[in-house]
ROSE-264764 format. One record per residue: residue in three letters; x, y, z of N, C-alpha, C in turn. Coordinates in steps of 0.02 Angstrom, whole numbers, plus 32768, in hexadecimal, padded with zeros to 4 digits. Layout:
! residues N
alaXYZXYZXYZ;...
This chain:
! residues 452
met80297FC27FFF80007FFF7FFF802B803E8000;thr801480717FDA803A80B07FDA804180CF801D;glu800C80CB8048800F80E68088804580C680B3;asp804A808580B38080806380DA80C3807580C0;ala80CA8077807C810A8086805E812180CC8070;leu80F280FE80708104814180818117814780CB;arg80F3812180F581028123813B8149810A8149;thr815A80D48128819C80B8812F81D280E98113;ala81C4810580D981F3813280B98201817080E7;val81CD818E810481D681C7812F81FD81B5816B;arg81F0817B818A8214816581C6825E815D81B3;glu826E813F817A82B48135816782D681768158;leu82B281AB814682CD81E8813282DA8218816E;met82C4820481AA82CB823281E58314823F81F6;pro8344821281F2838A822681FF83A0825D81CD;arg838C8258818F839E828B8160837B82CE8171;ala833D82CA818B8319830681A08340832981D7;lys835B8303820583828320823D83C083418222;thr83E3832081F2841E833E81D4840E838081B1;asp83D78380818B83C183BC816883B583F5819A;leu838F83E581CF837C841981FE83BA84318223;thr83EA840782308426841C824E844A84508226;glu844D844681E4846C847681B9844584B781B2;leu840384B081AD83D984EB81A883DE851781E5;val83DB84F8822183DF851B825F842185418268;ser8453852982488496854A824F849B858C822D;tyr846B859B8200846C85DC81DF8448860F820D;lys84698646821C844C867A8248842186A8821D;ser83EA868A820283C086AD81CF838D86DC81EE;val83A487098218837987418232837C877981FC;tyr8345878B81DF834787BE81AA8347880281C9;asp837F881381E8838A8855820483D488628205;ala83E9888C81D98431889981CF845088B98210;arg842688D7823B844188F28276845688BE82AA;gln843B8880829F844D884882CE8479881482AF;phe846E87FF8272849487CA825284A087DD8209;pro84D887C581EE84E787D381A784B087B78178;val849D87DF8148846987CB8117847F878A80F4;glu84C3878180EF84DD874780CD84C3870780E9;glu84B38707812C849A86CB814B845586B8812E;cys842C86EA811E83EC86DC80FF83F486C280B8;val842686E18095843486CD8051844B86838050;lys84768671807F848C862B8083845185FA8091;ala8428860E80BE83ED85E380CE83C085DD8092;ala83B38615806D83888614803583A885E68000;gln83E885EB7FF5840785BF7FC1840485777FD4;trp840D8568801584068525802D83C18509801B;val838D852F802983488519801C8341850D7FD1;ala8358853C7FA8835285367F60837284F97F47;asp83AF84EB7F5F83D684B07F4883B584707F5E;ala839B846E7F9A837984327FB4833D841F7F8C;phe8314844F7F7C82D7843F7F5682E684327F0D;ala831884517EF2832E84427EAE834483FA7EAA;ala836583E07EDD837E839B7EDE8345836A7EE1;glu830A83837EF582CF83557EF882A4835C7EBB;gly82BC83797E85829A83797E46827383B47E36;leu827183E87E63824F84277E54827984507E22;thr825684737DF7827884997DC2826984E47DCB;asp8286850B7D9C827D85557DA0828D856F7DE6;val82C085547E0682D285677E4A82F885A87E47;gly82E285D67E72830686187E7382F9863E7EB2;leu8327866F7EC08321869D7EF6830486DC7ED9;his82C986EF7EEF82A7872B7ED582A787627F09;glu82C5879B7EF682C587D27F25828087F17F2C;thr826A87FB7F698229881B7F77823688657F89;pro81FE888C7F8B820788D57F94822988E87FD5;asp822C88BD8008825188D08045829A88BC8043;gly82B188A0800B82F6888E8002830488458010;ser82D68820802F82E187DA803F82D687AF8002;asn82F18773800782E987447FCC82B5870D7FDE;ala828687057FB2825886CD7FB6827286967F87;val827786597FA4828A86207F7A824B86057F5B;ile824B86017F19820F85E77EF5822885AF7EC6;ala820385777EC8821785407E9B81D385207E87;arg81D385007E4E819484E37E32819F849E7E16;tyr816984787E15816684397DF38126843B7DCB;pro812984357D8980E9843C7D6280B884047D71;ala807884177D75804583E57D84803B83B87D49;pro803383777D55802183477D1E7FDD835A7D02;pro7FCF83477CC77F8B835A7CAA7F5283497CD7;gly7F26837C7CE17EEB83707D0B7EF783727D56;ala7F3583797D6C7F4483787DB57F4983BB7DD1;pro7F3883C57E137F3A84097E317F8584197E42;thr7F8D84587E557FCD84707E6C7FC684857EB4;val7FF984707EDC7FF8847A7F24803384A97F37;met802784E27F5B805B850A7F73807284EF7FB7;leu80B484E97FBF80D184D8800180F58515801A;tyr80D68537804C80F185738066811B856680A6;cys814F858E80AF8177858C80ED81A185CE80ED;his81C785D6812081F786108121823685F88142;tyr82708614812782B085FE814282CF86318171;asp82B2866D817682CC869E81A682B2868D81EB;val82D686A2821E82C48692826282C386CE8290;gln82AB86C482CC82AE86F6830182F786FC831B;pro830987358336834C873C8358834B870F8396;pro8385870083B0838986D583EA836B86ED842B;leu8369873084338352875084728382873F84AB;gly83C0873B849C83F2873184D0840C86EA84D5;asp844D86E084C18466869C84C28467867D8507;asp847186A7853B8474868D857E84328670859A;ala83FB867F857583B88665858A83AF861D856F;trp83DC8608854283D485C6852283F88592854B;gln83DB8557854E83FA851F8570842884F7853D;thr8422850384FE844B84E384CA8463851A849B;pro8495850B847184AD85408443847685538411;val846E85948407843585AF83E284368594839B;trp84708591837C847385858334848F853B8327;glu8487850F8357849A84CB8350845E849E8363;leu844584758334840F844A8345842684168377;thr8406841483B2841C83EA83E883E283C38404;glu83EE837F840783BB8354842083C5834F846A;gln838E835A848F838F835684D88372831484F1;ala8375830A8532835D82CB854F831382C28544;asp82EF82F8853A82A582F1852D829682DB84E6;gly82CB82D384BA82C382BC847782B582F38447;arg82AA8331845F829E836A843182DF83858417;trp82DC83A683DA831483C383BC8311841183C6;tyr8345842C83E58347847383F98373849A83CB;gly835F84DA83C08385850A83968356853A8378;arg836E8578836D834385AC8350832E85988309;gly82EE859A830082D0858882C082C0853E82B7;ser82D1851682EB82C684CE82E7827D84BC82D7;ala824F84E682F1820884DF82E381F1851682B3;asp81FE855482C581E3858E82A1821B85AF8276;cys8226859E823981F8857582118220854481EC;lys8260853A8202828C850C81DD827784C481E7;gly825484B4821D823A847382268205846481F0;asn81DF849681DB81B1848D81A581CF84848161;ile820784A78156822C849D8118824384548113;val825D84398148827483F38148823A83C48141;thr81FF83D6815B81C383AE815081B283A98107;his81AF83E080E581A483E2809A81D583B58077;leu821383BD8088824783958067823D83498073;thr822D833980AF822582F480C181E882D5809D;ala81B582FC8098817982E28075818782D8802A;leu81AB8307800B81BA83017FC481E982C67FB9;arg821C82BD7FE4824982847FDD822582427FE4;ala81F5823F801381D28200801A81A781F17FDF;leu818982247FC1816082197F83818D82027F4B;arg81C7821E7F4281F382097F0B820C81C17F17;lys821581B07F56822E816D7F6481F881387F55;val81BB81497F60818381187F588166811B7F14;leu815E81567EF8813B81627EB7816B816A7E7D;gly81A881717E8A81D781827E5481E481CA7E4F;asp820881DF7E1D821F82257E1B81E982587E09;lys81AF823F7DF58179826E7DE0814782767E19;tyr813482B47E25810382C57E5A80BE82C17E3A;pro808D82AE7E63804A82A67E49802382E87E44;val803F831D7E5F801D835F7E5A805283927E47;gly803C83CD7E32806784037E28807E84217E6D;ile80B9843D7E7180D184557EB280EE849B7EA5;thr80DD84C97ED380FC850B7ED4811885157F1B;leu815985157F1E817985207F628183856C7F69;val817085867FA3817B85CC7FB6819B85CE7FF9;ala81DB85E27FFD81FC85EB803E820D86368048;glu81E98654807581EF869B8081822F86AB80A9;gly824986E980A0828786FC80C38282873480F4;ser8247874E810182428784813282028781815B;glu81E58745816181A3873E818281A7875881CB;glu81DD874A81ED81E0875C823481E887A9823F;gln820187CC820C82098815821081C6883A8202;gly8199881881E28159883781D4815D887381A3;thr819088738179819688AD814C817388A7810B;gly814F886E81028120886880CB813F885D8087;gly817B88428083819B88378040817588098015;leu816287CF8030813D879F800780F687B67FFB;glu80D887D9802B809587EF8023809188207FE6;ala80C588497FDD80C788787FA380DA88527F65;phe80FF881A7F6B811687F47F3080DE87CF7F10;val80B287B07F38807F87837F1D805387A37EE9;pro803387DD7EF4800787FA7EC1802A880B7E7D;lys806A88137E80808D88267E4480A887E67E1F;asn80A087AD7E3D80BA876E7E21808587387E26;val804787497E0F800E871C7E1A801A86D97DF8;asp802E86D97DB98035869A7D96806F86717DAF;leu80A386907DC580DE866D7DDF80CA863F7E1C;leu809D86597E44808C86377E83804886147E81;arg802786157E487FE285FE7E457FDF85B57E5B;ser7FAE85A47E897FA685607EA27F5C85557EB0;asp7F4985177EB27F0285067EC17EF784FE7F0C;thr7F2C84E77F2F7F2984E07F777F6A84F87F94;leu7F65851B7FCF7F9F85397FEF7FA6851A8034;leu7FDF84F980417FEE84DE8083801A851480A7;ile8000853A80D08025856D80F78042854C8133;cys807E8534812C809D850E816480C8853B8190;asp80A5856381B880C5858E81E7809985908225;cys8074855B823080488555826C80578513828D;gly802784F582AC803684B482CD7FFC849382F0;asn800D846283177FD8843C833A7FC9845A837D;phe7F8E844783957F79845F83D87FA6843F840E;ala7FBF840384037FEC83E28430801183AC8405;val80498393841D806E835F83F8803E832283EF;gly803C830D83AF801182D283A17FCC82DF8393;val7FB6832083937F70833183887F6C83598346;pro7F5C833A830D7F5C835B82CE7F2A839482CE;thr7F3B83CE82BA7F15840982C27F1884398285;phe7EDE844C826E7ED98485823F7ED484C68263;thr7EFE84F682577EF5853C82707EBD85598246;gln7E83856082617E468571823C7E3E85BE8233;thr7E5585E582657E47862C82647E858650827B;leu7E8A868E82637EBD86BD827A7E9A8700828C;arg7EAC871E82C27E8C875C82D37EAF879582AC;gly7E8787C8829F7EA0880482827EB3883582BA;asn7EC6887282A57EDB88A182DB7ECB88EA82C4;val7EC0891482F67EBB895B82EF7EE7897C8325;asn7F1989A483107F4389C8833F7F348A128338;val7F2A8A3383737F1F8A7A83747F458A9C83AB;leu7F538ADB83A67F6C8B0783DB7F368B3783EF;val7F268B3984307EF38B6784497F158B988477;thr7F0C8BDA846A7F298C0F84917EF18C3A84AE;ile7EF68C4884EE7EC38C7285117EE98CAF852E;glu7ECB8CED85207EE98D2A853A7EB18D4F855B;thr7EC68D7385947E958D9785BC7EAD8DDB85D3;leu7EEE8DE785D67F0B8E2485EE7F428E3F85C3;asp7F558E7E85CA7F8C8E9A85A57FD08E8285C2;gly7FD28E6E8600800E8E56862080018E368660;pro80328E188681802A8DFA86C180168E2D86F7;leu7FEE8E1587297FD78E40875F7FE78E1E87A2;his7FF68E4987D480028E3188197FC68E0A8831;ser7FD08DCC88477F948DA3885A7F748DBB889B;gly7F988DE188C47F7A8DFB89007F508E3988F3;met7F698E6688C97F498EA488BA7F0C8E9B888D;phe7F108E6C885D7EDD8E67882C7EB88E22882B;gly7ED38DF288507EB68DAE88507E6F8DAD886A;gly7E438D8C88437DFB8D8A88507DD68DA08815;pro7DD08DE2880A7DA88DF887CE7DD18DF4878D;ala7E138DF787937E3D8DF787547E378DB48732;pro7E288DB286F17E218D7386CF7E668D5186C4;asp7E6D8D1786DD7EAC8CF186DC7EAA8CC4869E;ala7ED98CCF866F7EDA8CA986317EEA8C5E863F;leu7F168C53866D7F258C0D867E7EE78BEA869B;ala7EC58C0B86C97E878BEC86E47E538BE086AF;ala7E4E8C1186807E218C0686457E338BC7861C;leu7E748BC286107E8D8B8685E97E7E8B47860D;ile7E8A8B44864D7E7B8B0986787E318AF98673;his7E078B2A86777DBF8B2086707DAD8B00862E;val7DCB8B1A85F77DBE8AFE85B57DD68AB485B0;leu7E138AA985C67E2E8A6585C17E068A3485EB;ala7DEE8A4A86257DC88A1C86507D858A09862D;ser7D6D8A3486007D2D8A2585DF7D3489ED85A8;leu7D7189D9859A7D7F89A785657D7C8961857E;arg7D73895785BE7D69891385DB7D3889198611;asp7D0E88E4861B7CE088E286517CFF88C2868E;ala7CDB88BA86C77CF888A087027D11885A86FD;asp7CF8883386CA7D1087EF86C27D4B87EC8691;gly7D5E882586757D96882486467D85881D85FE;asn7D43881D85ED7D2E881685A67D3C885A8584;thr7D54885985487D59889585207D1688B1850E;thr7D0D88F2851B7CCB891185147CD2895284E8;val7CDC894884A87CD9898184787C938987845C;asp7C7589C0846A7C2E89CB84547C2789B9840B;gly7BF5899083FB7BE5897D83B87C0C8941839E;leu7C3B892683C67C6488ED83B17C4E88AF83D6;pro7C35887B83B67C20883E83DA7C5888208402;asn7C478806843D7C7C87E784667C6487A88489;asp7C34878484687C18874784837C1E870C8455;gln7C4D871084257C5486D983F57C6F86998419;lys7C5E866083F97C72861F84157CA185FD83E6;trp7CD385DA84047D0285B183DE7CE9856883DB;asp7CE18549839F7CC18509839D7CF484D1838D;gly7D3684E383907D6B84B083827D86849583C5;val7DC5848483C37DE6846983FF7DE5849D8437;gln7DDD848584747DD784B084AE7E2084B584CF;tyr7E3384F084E37E7284FD85047E6884F7854F;pro7E7D84C185707E7384BA85B67E9084F385E1;glu7E67850986117E7C854586367EBD8539865B;asn7EC784FE86767F0784F0869A7F4284F1866C;gln7F3A84DB862F7F6C84DD85FF7F7F852485EA;phe7F47854C85E17F51859385CF7F7685B78608;arg7F6285AB86457F8385CC867E7FCE85BE867C;ala7FE1857D866E8028856C866D804B858C8632;asp8029858A85F4804685A685B9805385F385C2;ala8022861385E28025865C85E9804886748628;asn805F86448651808386578690805A868586BA;val8018867486C27FEC869B86ED7FFE868F8736;leu800586C4875E801686BB87A27FE3869687CC;asp7FF8867187FD7FCB864A88287F99867A884A;gly7F5A866888477F26869088657F0A86C5883A;val7F2886D488007F10870687D17EDD86E387A2;asp7EA4870487967E7086E6876C7E8186E88724;ile7E6886B686FC7E6386BB86B67E2586E586A7;val7E2D8717867A7DF5874786717DC787368636;gly7D8D8753863A7D5D874A86017D25871B8616;gly7CEC872385F37CB186FA86027CA886BD85D9;gly7CD986AE85AD7CD6867285847D0B86448593;thr7D10860E856A7D4685DF85757D878600855C;val7DBF85DF856B7E0085FA85537E0085FC8506;ser7DE585C984E87DE285C7849E7DBA85FF8481;asp7D80860B84A37D548645848E7D7E86868490;met7DA1868E84C77DC086D184D37DFC86DB84A4;val7E2486AA84967E6286B3846E7E5686AA8424;trp7E22868A840C7E1A867883C97DDB869083A9;ala7DA786A083D07D6686AF83B27D4C86F683C4;arg7D6C871683F57D51875A840C7D86878F8406;pro7D7087CE84047DA0880684037DC6880A8443;ala7E02882584417E2A882D847C7E4E88708479;leu7E44889A84AA7E6488DC84A87E9D88DC84DC;thr7ED888EF84C67F1488F284EF7F31893984EC;val7F42895585277F658995852C7FB089838526;leu7FCE899884EE8013898684E0804489B68503;gly803189F2850D805E8A21852C803C8A63853D;met80588A898569803B8ACA857D80738AFE8585;asp80648B3A857180918B73857C80758B9A85B9;val80928B8E85F3807E8BAF863180BE8BB88659;pro80BC8BE4868980FC8BEE86B1810F8BAF86D4;pro814E8B9A86D181648B5F86F981618B718743;val815E8B3B876B815A8B4587B481968B6987CE;val81D18B5487BB820F8B7587D082168BB587A9;gly82178BEB87C8821F8C2C87A781DD8C4E879E;ser81A68C3087B181658C5287AB815F8C8787E3;ser81328CB787D681278CEE880680DB8CF38819;ala80CE8D1B884980878D24885C80678D55882D;ala80568D3887F2803A8D6087BE80018D3E879A;ile7FD18D6687857F998D4A875D7FB08D4A8714;gln7FA68D1186F37FC08D0886AF7F948D28867C;pro7FB18D50864C7F888D6D86187F7B8D4285DB;lys7FA68D0D85D77FA28CE1859B7FB68C9A85AB;ala7F948C6985907FA98C2485987F978BFD8558;arg7FBC8BC9854B7FB38BA5850C7FBD8B5A8517;ala7F998B3084EF7F9D8AE884F57F9D8ACA84B0;arg7FC08A9284A97FC08A6B846B7F988A2D8478;leu7F668A22844B7F3989EC84557F3B89B9841B;asn7F34897A842C7F32894383FC7EF0891E8403;leu7EC7891F83CF7E8788FA83D07E8C88BE839F;arg7E8A888283BB7E8A8846838F7E4088368380;ile7E32882883417DED8819832B7DE987D6830C;pro7DB487AF83177DAB876E82FC7D8F876E82B6;pro7D91873882927D6E873482527D2487498259;gly7D0B876A82257CC8878382287CC487CD823A;val7CFC87E8824E7CFF883082607D328852822E;glu7D1B8883820B7D4588A581DD7D6D88DB8200;pro7DAE88E181F17DD8891182167DBF895B8212;gln7DA4896F81D97D8A89B281D47D4D89BD8202;asp7D22898B82087CEA898F82377D00898F827E;ala7D348968828D7D50896782D37D7189A982E4;leu7D9489C482B27DB68A0682BC7D808A3E82C9;lys7D4A8A3B82A17D168A6C82AB7CF68A6482F1;ala7CE98A2583067CCA8A1A83477CF98A30837E;leu7D3A8A2083797D678A3383AE7D708A7C83B0;thr7D738A9E837A7D7B8AE7837A7D3F8B07839A;ala7D038AF183877CC48B0E83A27CC28AFF83EF;his7CD88AC584037CD88AB5844A7D068AE38472;leu7D428AEC84587D748B17847B7D5A8B608481;glu7D3C8B77844B7D228BBA844A7CE88BC18478;ser7CB98B92847A7C7F8B9884A37C8B8B8E84EE;his7CC08B6A84FE7CD08B5E85447D038B8C8561;thr7D1B8BBB853B7D488BEE85567D208C21857F;pro7D308C2685C07D078C5385E97D198C9E85E6;trp7CED8CC886017CF98D0D860F7D078D3685CD;his7CEF8D1D85967CFC8D3E85547D468D4C8548;ala7D6F8D2085627DB88D2485577DC48D1A850C;glu7DFA8D3684F57E0B8D3084AE7E2B8CE984A4;val7E128CC584747E2D8C8484657E418C7D841F;thr7E798C6284117E948C5583CC7EA48C0D83C6;ile7E8A8BEE838F7E988BA683827EBB8B9F8340;glu7EF68B8383417F1E8B7783057F1E8B2A82F7;thr7F138B1982B87F178AD382A37F5E8AC08292;glu7F788A8D82B47FBA8A7582A67FB98A408271;ala7F8E8A0D82787F8E89D882487F4C89B0824F;thr7F37898F821A7F018962821C7F11892181F3;gly7EF388ED82067EFE88AC81E27EBF888181E7;ser7EB2886081AF7E71883981AD7E7C87F381CE;pro7E4787D981EE7E48879682077E42876581CC;phe7E4A872481DC7E4986F381A57E2586B381C1;arg7DFD869881957DDE865681A47DE686288167;ala7E0485EC81737E0D85BC813D7DCF8595812D;ala7DC3858680EE7D88855D80DE7D91851780F6;thr7D5A84F480FF7D5E84B0811D7D3C847A80F1;asp7D22848D80B77CF7845D80927D12844C804C;gly7D4F845B803D7D69844E7FF97D8B84097FF5;pro7D9783F37FB97DB583B17FB17DFB83A97FCF;ala7E2283E27FCE7E6383DE7FEE7E5F83D5803B;arg7E3083F880587E2883F1809F7E1483A980B2;lys7DE6838D808C7DD2834680987E0C83188091;ala7E368323805C7E6F82F580537EA182FF808C;met7EAC833A80A17EDA834780DA7EC0832A8119;glu7E80832E81267E62830C81617E7082C28163;ala7E6882A1812A7E74825B81227EC0824E812D;ala7EEA827981137F34826F81197F4882778162;phe7F2D82A881867F3C82B281CD7F26827481F3;ala7EE8825A81E67ED38222820D7EFF81E58201;ala7F1581DA81C37F4081A281B57F8681A981D5;ser7F9F81E581D57FE281F081F17FE381EE823D;tyr7FB38210825E7FB2821582A67F8981E082C8;gly7F5F81BD82A37F35818B82C37EFB81AB82E8;arg7EE981E582DA7EAF820782FA7E98824082CD;ala7E59825482D87E3C828982B07E5A82CB82C1;ala7E5D82F7828E7E77833B829A7E44836582BE;thr7E5C839882E27E3283CA83027E44840D82E4;thr7E25844282FF7E33848582EA7E4384B38325;glu7E6C84E483167E78851783477E7C855A8325;gly7E7D8590834C7E8885D283317ED085E98342;gln7EE1862383287F228641833D7F13868B834B;gly7F2986A083847F1E86E4839B7F3D87178371;gly7F75870883517F9C873683287F81873982E1;ser7FA5875E82B77F91876882747FC787558244;ile7FB3873A82077FE2872B81D17FC4874F8195;pro7FD7878E818A7FBB87B581527FC28795810E;leu7FF6876C81048001874C80C57FC7871F80B3;cys7FA4870180E57F6B86D880D47F3686FE80B2;asn7F29873A80C87EF6876380A57F0C8776805F;val7F4C878480577F66879480147F5D87587FE4;phe7F6E871D7FFE7F6286E27FD67F1786D87FC4;ala7EEE86E27FF87EA486D87FEC7E8B870A7FB9;asp7EA187477FBA7E8A87787F8F7EA4876C7F46;thr7EE387547F437F0487497F027EE887087EE0;tyr7EDB86D67F087EC386957EEE7E8486847F10;pro7E4D86A47F007E0E869D7F247DF186557F20;asn7E0486307EEE7DE885EB7EE57E1585B47F06;ala7E4C85C87F207E7B85987F3D7E6885877F84;glu7E75854B7F9A7E6E85377FDE7EAB85468007;ile7EA4856180427EDD8572806C7ED8854A80AD;met7F0C852780BD7F10850080FD7F4C85128125;leu7F43852281657F798535818F7F8B84FB81C1;met7FC984E981BF7FDE84AC81E4802B84B081F1;gly8047847E8210808F847E821A80A4845B8259;val80E5846182678103843A829F8106846082E1;glu80F0849F82E180F684CC831A80BD84BE834D;glu80CD84A58389809D849C83BD80B584BF83FC;pro808C84C68431809E84F0846980E284E4848A;lys80F984A6848D8139849684AA817484B08480;cys816784C48442819D84DB841881BD851C8433;leu81968545845581AA8586846D81C885B28434;ile81A285B483FD81B985DD83C481BD862783DC;his81ED864983BE81FB868F83CC821C869B8412;ala8225866684388243866C847C82848647847C;pro82AC865084B382E8862684BB82D285DD84C2;asn830285B284B082F9856984B682C3854E8489;glu82BE856A844F82928551841C82A38508840A;ser827284DF8400827F849783EE8246847B83C5;val8251844183A9821D841E8384821F83D48399;asp81E283B6839B81E0836F83A881E6834B8368;pro821A8322835B82258302831B81EA82D78305;ser81C182C08334818882998320815582C482FA;glu8155830583068129833082E18140833A829A;ile81838340828F819E8341824B818A83018227;glu819182C782488181828A8228813882828216;his810C8293824580C4828C823980AC82BE8206;met80C782FC820980B2832F81D980CC83208192;ala810783068190812482F4814D80FA82BB812E;leu80E7828A815780BE8253813D807B826D8127;ala805B82988151801B82B3813E801D82D880FC;glu8053830180F5805C832880B7806782FA8079;ala808E82C88083809B8298804B80598273803A;leu8033825D806B7FF1823A805E7FC38268803D;phe7FC282A780527F9682D980317FA882E37FEA;leu7FE682EE7FDA7FFC82FC7F967FEE82C07F69;ala7FF482837F847FE382477F5D7F9B823F7F51;ser7F72824D7F837F2A82437F7C7F06827B7F5B;tyr7F1D82BA7F657EFB82F47F487EFA82F37EFE;ala7F2F82D37EE07F3382CF7E987EF882AC7E7A;lys7ED582817E9F7E9C825D7E867E5E82867E85;
């Protein structure tokens, strides 16, 4: 059976996967010339290009994007009547955040006693690059040198910097990247061994709110009481954005949505978020409701006098930076309008209020009823021995919306080897090799079956 043969092939390829990941992790591919030489990214990009060219992909090249980074793009032409599948990943990584915080060398793939492989990028996202390679190698080993579907590899070079290089590149290169199904492999499972589709991504609205009440500071003893305090007014406004239970309360913005996929246990969330003993988890819904299905308002920063150096003075001006995360079903312009109106209407004492828009981003929801999704569900079940579940992601991946707008008829699936224990973006990042093996097998099974 093809399934058994692919399973055996992937298992036999795991030592090579470890060798590949060891080499990939050794490249300090942080796309920030202030921290690491850009040549490290170029070396990583060339390694990716050479590796996929060796597996039969053609038209392999490094394409410069508008932010200066290189996207590795390679293709395999679809056999007559077969669909084309995009395999997305990124080779750039987060900075180490301090070598002394790591228990192992940052740029050396190191296996620890727990069986996990440690090193920056081992999961996010070089582990997914190796997963793609392992899946393709297994297919070639079992089916011969010809793939059953068309393939478009896209390896981004500046995803972690958020500078939008590939986002700007895609609309200008529609035919180069055109695919029927997109596997966005920069997400992961709810837990090790639990196959998971990332179903939704939250969008965001960032604003600066400034409140002014006086021409200058006033002595709090001589004028305190009737003098309008800008800082007190700002505190009043910010307090209106959450109720006593911690629910986000922006007037006109629904905050009672329910998450119908996998549930995030409260005790696990407490541990993951390092919530202090005795401090409540906030909100009136489940953890899954709160982080994946409902809006969330966070005060990112405030311009107010620091405690040390402050004086007995009433403040004439105060400012805050706000981040509003919005779930699928809420348009960013509608959320911005609601948040702006809320801030204006809740500003007391006719104080002057100014609201500046910093940034907006749309949420994303993947379709669930296409032939590719059904084929991947079957592949997950065969690889992991259990049915797949769904989760959301509190953050945003703007590229998904660019792909959806550019290829409106394509199916987009978010998946990958990154699960909570990976500690992506933090010191001591790691990957469980069983996730690479299971994901590679699922991808190989999908590519073999989707062709039908």
